[in-house]
C-alpha positions in Angstrom: -14.7 -4.7 28.9 -17.6 -4.1 26.1 -17.7 -0.5 25.9 -19.9 0.5 23.2 -18.0 2.0 20.4 -21.3 3.2 18.4 -20.8 0.8 15.8 -23.6 -1.5 16.1 -24.6 -5.1 15.3 -28.6 -5.0 13.4 -29.9 -6.6 16.5 -30.8 -4.3 20.0 -29.5 -4.8 23.3 -29.6 -1.6 26.4 -26.6 0.8 26.8 -26.3 2.1 30.6 -25.0 5.4 31.1 -23.8 4.8 34.3 -21.7 1.9 33.5 -20.7 2.4 29.6 -22.1 -1.3 29.1 -24.3 -2.6 26.5 -26.0 -5.1 29.1 -27.5 -8.9 27.6 -30.8 -8.6 28.7 -31.1 -12.7 27.9 -28.1 -13.5 29.4 -28.8 -13.6 34.1 -26.0 -10.9 35.5 -26.9 -9.2 32.2 -22.7 -9.2 30.8 -21.8 -7.4 33.9 -21.0 -10.1 36.1 -18.5 -7.5 38.6 -22.2 -6.2 39.3 -24.0 -8.3 41.8 -28.5 -7.9 41.2 -27.4 -5.5 38.6 -31.5 -6.7 36.8 -32.9 -6.4 40.2 -31.6 -3.1 40.4 -32.5 -1.5 37.3 -36.1 -3.3 37.6 -37.0 -1.4 40.5 -36.0 1.8 39.4 -38.8 3.9 39.8 -37.4 7.2 38.5 -38.7 9.2 35.6 -37.8 6.7 32.7 -35.1 9.5 31.6 -32.9 9.9 34.6 -32.5 6.1 34.9 -29.8 5.6 32.5 -30.6 3.2 30.3 -30.9 4.4 26.3 -31.1 2.3 22.8 -28.3 2.1 21.1 -29.7 0.7 17.5 -31.0 4.6 17.7 -27.9 6.8 19.0 -26.5 4.5 15.9 -28.9 6.1 13.7 -29.1 9.4 15.0 -26.4 10.3 17.6 -28.0 13.6 18.2 -31.3 12.4 19.0 -31.1 9.0 21.3 -34.5 7.4 23.1 -34.6 6.3 26.2 -35.7 3.5 27.3 -37.6 1.3 30.4 -37.3 -2.5 31.8 -40.3 -4.5 31.4 -41.0 -8.4 32.1 -43.5 -9.9 29.5 -44.6 -13.5 29.9 -40.5 -14.2 32.1 -38.8 -12.1 29.6 -36.7 -9.1 29.4 -37.4 -6.4 27.4 -36.3 -3.3 26.9 -39.0 -0.7 25.3 -38.7 2.6 24.0 -40.6 5.0 26.5 -41.5 7.6 23.8 -42.6 5.6 20.3 -43.8 9.4 19.1 -40.4 9.7 18.2 -39.2 9.9 14.4 -38.7 6.4 12.2 -35.1 5.7 12.6 -35.2 5.9 8.7 -37.4 8.8 8.3 -35.1 12.4 7.6 -34.2 15.1 8.9 -37.1 18.0 9.5 -36.9 21.0 7.2 -36.2 23.3 10.1 -32.9 21.7 10.5 -32.0 21.8 7.0 -33.4 25.9 7.1 -30.8 26.0 10.0 -27.6 24.4 7.8 -28.7 26.4 4.3 -28.7 29.7 6.3 -25.2 29.7 8.0 -23.5 28.0 5.1 -25.0 31.5 3.1 -23.7 34.1 5.9 -20.1 31.9 5.7 -20.0 31.8 2.1 -20.9 36.3 2.3 -18.4 36.9 3.3 -16.3 34.4 1.3 -15.2 31.4 3.4 -15.4 27.9 2.6 -18.9 25.6 3.4 -18.7 21.9 3.8 -22.6 20.3 4.3 -22.3 17.2 6.0 -19.2 16.9 5.8 -17.6 12.9 7.4 -14.6 11.8 8.8 -12.6 9.5 7.0 -13.3 7.1 9.8 -16.7 7.7 10.1 -16.7 8.2 13.9 -17.8 12.0 12.6 -20.4 14.2 11.2 -20.1 18.1 10.6 -23.6 19.5 10.0 -22.0 22.5 7.8 -18.0 22.9 8.1 -16.5 25.9 7.7 -12.9 26.8 6.8 -11.7 30.4 8.2 -9.2 33.0 9.2 -6.0 31.3 9.4 -7.0 27.5 8.3 -9.3 27.1 11.3 -12.3 25.1 11.4 -15.8 25.4 13.0 -18.8 23.1 12.9 -21.9 24.5 13.2 -24.1 22.0 14.7 -28.0 22.7 14.5 -29.8 21.0 17.9 -32.9 21.0 18.1 -34.4 18.5 20.0 -32.9 16.7 23.2 -29.1 15.2 23.2 -27.9 13.7 26.9 -24.8 15.6 28.2 -22.8 12.6 27.5 -23.7 12.5 23.9 -22.7 16.0 23.6 -19.4 16.2 25.1 -19.0 12.7 23.8 -19.8 14.2 20.1 -17.5 17.6 20.8 -14.5 16.1 21.7 -14.3 14.2 18.6 -15.0 16.9 17.0 -11.5 18.6 19.0 -10.3 15.8 17.6 -9.8 16.7 14.7 -8.7 19.8 14.8 -13.1 21.2 14.9 -14.6 24.2 17.1 -18.4 23.2 17.7 -20.6 25.7 17.2 -24.1 24.5 19.0 -26.8 25.5 18.1 -30.3 25.6 20.3 -33.3 26.4 20.7 -34.5 25.4 23.9 -33.7 27.0 26.2 -33.9 24.2 28.7 -31.0 22.5 26.9 -29.2 20.2 28.6 -25.9 20.8 25.7 -26.1 24.9 27.8 -22.8 25.1 29.4 -21.9 22.1 28.0 -19.8 22.8 25.2 -19.7 26.3 23.5 -23.5 26.9 22.2 -26.6 30.1 21.0 -29.8 30.4 21.7 -32.5 31.4 18.5 -36.1 31.3 18.8 -37.4 28.2 17.8 -38.9 29.4 14.8 -40.1 27.6 11.6 -38.2 26.5 7.9 -39.7 28.8 6.8 -38.9 32.6 8.4 -34.8 31.3 9.3 -34.8 30.7 5.3 -35.4 34.6 5.3 -33.4 36.9 4.9 -35.4 38.7 7.9 -33.2 39.0 10.6 -33.0 35.8 13.4 -31.6 37.0 17.1 -29.0 35.2 19.5 -30.6 35.0 22.6 -28.4 33.4 24.1 -25.1 31.6 24.5 -23.4 35.6 23.3 -22.0 38.4 26.0 -20.0 41.0 25.4 -17.5 42.4 28.2 -18.5 45.8 30.8 -17.1 47.1 33.9 -19.8 47.7 36.1 -19.3 49.3 39.5 -20.1 47.2 43.1 -22.3 49.2 44.9 -26.7 49.6 46.0 -26.6 50.9 41.5 -25.4 47.2 40.5 -28.3 44.0 40.9 -25.6 41.2 41.3 -24.1 40.0 44.0 -20.6 41.4 45.3 -18.5 38.1 43.5 -15.6 38.6 45.7 -17.3 39.0 49.5 -20.5 37.1 48.5 -22.6 39.2 50.4 -23.1 42.9 50.1 -21.3 45.5 47.7 -17.1 46.7 48.1 -17.4 50.0 45.3 -14.9 48.9 43.3 -15.3 47.7 39.2 -16.3 44.7 38.1 -15.5 43.1 34.4 -19.0 41.8 33.5 -20.2 39.1 31.6 -23.3 40.8 29.7 -25.6 38.9 27.3 -25.1 39.8 23.0 -28.4 39.7 21.1 -26.2 39.3 17.7 -28.2 38.7 14.5 -27.3 34.5 13.4 -25.5 36.4 10.2 -23.1 38.1 12.1 -22.3 35.5 15.1 -21.6 32.7 11.9 -20.0 35.9 10.4 -17.5 36.9 13.5 -17.5 33.3 14.5 -15.9 32.2 11.3 -13.4 36.0 11.0 -12.2 35.4 14.3 -13.7 38.5 15.9 -15.6 35.7 18.4 -14.6 33.6 20.4 -15.0 30.6 22.7 -14.8 31.6 26.8 -15.9 29.4 29.2 -15.0 30.7 32.9 -15.4 28.8 35.9 -18.6 30.2 38.5 -18.3 31.5 41.9 -20.8 27.9 42.7 -18.4 26.2 41.2 -20.0 25.9 37.6 -18.5 26.0 34.5 -20.6 29.6 31.9 -20.0 28.4 28.0 -20.6 31.0 26.0 -19.2 33.2 22.7 -18.1 36.9 22.4 -15.4 39.2 20.7 -11.3 38.5 20.6 -11.1 42.3 22.1 -13.3 41.5 25.2 -11.2 38.2 25.4 -8.2 40.5 25.6 -9.2 42.8 27.4 -10.4 40.4 30.0 -8.0 38.2 31.3 -5.0 41.6 30.4 -7.3 42.5 33.8 -6.9 40.3 35.7 -9.6 37.6 34.2 -9.2 33.6 34.8 -9.8 31.3 31.7 -11.0 27.7 31.8 -8.1 25.4 29.5 -10.6 22.9 28.1 -8.0 21.5 27.1 -7.2 20.2 30.5 -10.7 19.2 31.0 -11.5 15.6 32.3 -11.8 13.5 28.7 -14.8 12.1 27.3 -14.4 7.8 27.9 -13.0 6.6 24.1 -15.6 3.7 23.4 -14.7 0.3 22.1 -15.9 -1.8 20.3 -17.9 -5.0 22.2 -17.5 -8.6 20.9 -20.5 -9.5 23.2 -23.4 -11.3 21.8 -26.7 -9.6 22.0 -30.5 -10.1 22.2 -32.0 -11.5 19.0 -35.2 -9.0 19.1 -36.5 -6.1 16.7 -36.2 -2.5 18.2 -39.8 -2.9 19.7 -41.4 0.3 20.1 -44.5 0.1 23.0 -46.1 2.3 24.9 -45.2 2.8 28.8 -47.6 1.4 30.9 -48.0 3.1 33.9 -48.2 7.1 34.2 -45.0 10.1 33.8 -45.9 11.6 37.6 -46.1 15.3 37.4 -43.3 16.7 38.3 -41.6 20.9 38.6 -40.8 22.3 35.6 -37.2 22.6 35.2 -35.6 25.9 35.3 -34.0 27.0 31.8 -30.2 26.7 31.8 -29.9 29.5 29.9 -31.5 32.2 32.2 -29.8 35.1 30.4 -28.9 36.8 33.0 -24.7 39.3 33.7 -22.2 37.6 34.9 -20.3 39.5 37.5 -16.4 38.1 37.2 -14.8 37.5 41.1 -12.2 40.2 40.1 -11.6 43.4 41.3 -10.1 46.9 39.1 -8.8 49.3 42.1 -8.5 53.0 40.5 -5.5 54.6 41.3 -6.7 58.4 42.5 -4.3 60.8 40.1 -5.0 58.4 37.1 -8.0 55.5 35.8 -6.4 52.4 34.0 -7.5 51.8 30.9 -10.3 49.2 30.4 -11.3 49.4 26.7 -9.9 49.7 23.6 -10.4 52.2 21.3 -13.7 53.1 19.4 -15.1 55.5 17.0 -17.8 56.3 19.5 -18.5 59.4 21.1 -17.3 61.2 24.6 -19.8 61.4 26.7 -18.2 63.7 29.2 -20.1 67.2 30.5 -23.9 68.0 30.4 -23.6 68.2 27.4 -21.8 65.6 25.3 -18.2 66.0 24.1 -18.6 63.8 21.4 -15.3 63.1 20.1 -14.5 59.8 18.3 -11.8 57.8 19.4 -13.5 56.9 23.0 -11.7 54.2 25.4 -14.1 52.5 28.2 -13.1 53.7 32.2 -14.8 53.5 35.5 -18.0 55.3 34.9 -18.1 55.8 31.2 -16.1 56.6 27.6 -14.1 59.4 27.1 -11.4 60.7 24.8 -7.9 61.5 25.8 -9.1 65.4 26.8 -12.0 63.9 28.9 -10.5 61.2 30.5 -10.5 60.7 34.6 -8.0 61.9 35.9 -7.4 65.0 34.3 -7.9 68.7 35.4 -9.9 71.2 33.8 
């Protein structure tokens, strides 16, 4: 096996994501003898270049968060792997001001709440570099990672796995609602703002990736389909995860303080939904029959090993795509902002409704003129104090 492990010599082969192998274009079989006619198959692939699964490993090693796609061509009988998008940054170009601004803001928010912060924290073995490493409550480590450019699903899951192995819970941050990393790892999304706006001490809202738990009745007033029956309405109550829009500084402090925790749910369509939510909401959801996915049992990203295969003695060539890319339908956003209604039914007894939420400092909403008493609890139908809770006769 000549599996790629991220440690590259100075010369530049091409990396196949599908095979998880470095391909040697100077060998007839590309160094993969067990796959006949591999060159012919790859060269005949006319799908959009990003769908062909060929990456420049030199760029991947230099900037793991910004892998570059490659395509194959023949020049005077010689096989060439070229970069698809020559407008990408050079290998040695420093990170953007926007990226730096987010790191500064994470660090400022965490330090203001008394948490330890390390910027550009590197693992001793060199496998990991964390943009902002925060030591939260109880010594829990959180890695805040602003991912402002494209990254493949394989790359982000691999980096997330490495962080987990080092005891770090990664917090991935994107500005693109179509980013492939959404729901592949635990994420948050803000608007795409210039560095100056990020650095200013003004509200910077988290538009996606954070949710809160509410109880909603499955009737005609609820636009979501019944998650249990799949069609129609069951007229019971379902726990529903609604999108919450906190300020980014509050999100950083709440994650570091253990108030927000990562949640992974299996959706009714079989996919996974990942987000951050209040720890108290997690407890309420589980106590009412909700099921969370144990991410420790997810299929592991294969551990990649070092290669000793001879590589092409060519530079990392950057040339333009000769063929125009055909027009395709735009990719739909992965961050839709829709509420998620869990396939859990909370049945309400005739005389005493179950307590679905914790006590909170707020107002009881009972009566035409709201009671206004504090210490209300969440019941089906609203927040009520003990004197006005459902099942009490007045």
